[in-house]
C-alpha positions as CSV (number, residue, x, y, z in Angstrom):
1,M,-40.3,-1.7,-24.0
2,Q,-37.6,0.8,-25.0
3,W,-36.7,1.4,-21.4
4,L,-35.9,-2.3,-20.8
5,L,-32.4,-2.4,-22.4
6,P,-31.1,0.8,-20.7
7,T,-32.5,-0.3,-17.4
8,L,-30.8,-3.7,-17.6
9,L,-27.5,-2.1,-18.6
10,V,-27.7,0.3,-15.6
11,L,-28.3,-2.7,-13.3
12,V,-25.7,-5.0,-14.8
13,C,-22.7,-2.5,-14.5
14,P,-22.6,-2.2,-10.7
15,I,-23.2,-5.9,-10.2
16,M,-20.3,-6.8,-12.5
17,M,-18.1,-4.2,-10.8
18,F,-18.9,-5.7,-7.4
19,F,-17.9,-9.2,-8.4
20,M,-14.8,-8.0,-10.2
21,M,-13.6,-6.0,-7.2
22,R,-14.4,-8.8,-4.9
23,G,-12.4,-11.2,-7.0
24,M,-9.4,-8.8,-7.1
25,H,-9.3,-8.4,-3.4
26,G,-10.0,-11.9,-2.5
27,G,-7.1,-13.5,-4.4
28,H,-4.4,-11.2,-2.9
29,Q,-5.3,-11.0,0.8
30,H,-3.0,-13.7,2.1
31,G,0.1,-12.8,0.1
32,T,0.0,-9.1,0.4
33,S,-0.1,-9.0,4.2
34,C,3.1,-11.1,4.4
35,H,4.7,-9.1,1.6
36,K,3.6,-5.8,3.2
37,N,5.1,-6.8,6.6
38,N,8.5,-7.6,5.0
39,H,8.3,-4.4,2.9
40,D,7.6,-2.4,6.1
41,Q,10.4,-4.1,8.0
42,D,12.8,-3.2,5.2
43,H,11.8,0.4,5.3
44,L,12.1,0.5,9.1
45,D,15.6,-1.0,8.9
46,K,16.5,1.6,6.3
47,F,15.2,4.5,8.4
48,R,17.0,3.2,11.5
49,K,20.3,3.0,9.7
50,E,19.8,6.5,8.3
51,N,18.9,7.8,11.8
52,E,22.0,6.3,13.3
53,R,24.1,7.8,10.5
54,L,22.6,11.2,11.1
55,I,23.1,11.0,14.9
56,R,26.8,10.2,14.3
57,E,27.2,13.0,11.8
58,N,25.5,15.4,14.2
59,Q,27.8,14.3,17.1
60,E,30.9,14.8,14.8
61,L,29.8,18.3,14.0
62,K,29.2,19.2,17.6
63,N,32.7,17.9,18.5
64,R,34.3,20.0,15.8
65,N,32.6,23.2,17.1
66,L,33.8,22.6,20.7
């Protein structure tokens, strides 16, 4: 009988973790995809602007050296 309590604890921990993780991921699926797309678009816009700035700067440096 001494093995019953430790065995139950070993079985309960993974089962509880499964349900907790499932609950965490299930509640945020719809909102995160939309938020992620907006966040990705913001980063993409930022990188495009930075790329355009670097292209202009590079062209200016080439013109100075000619």
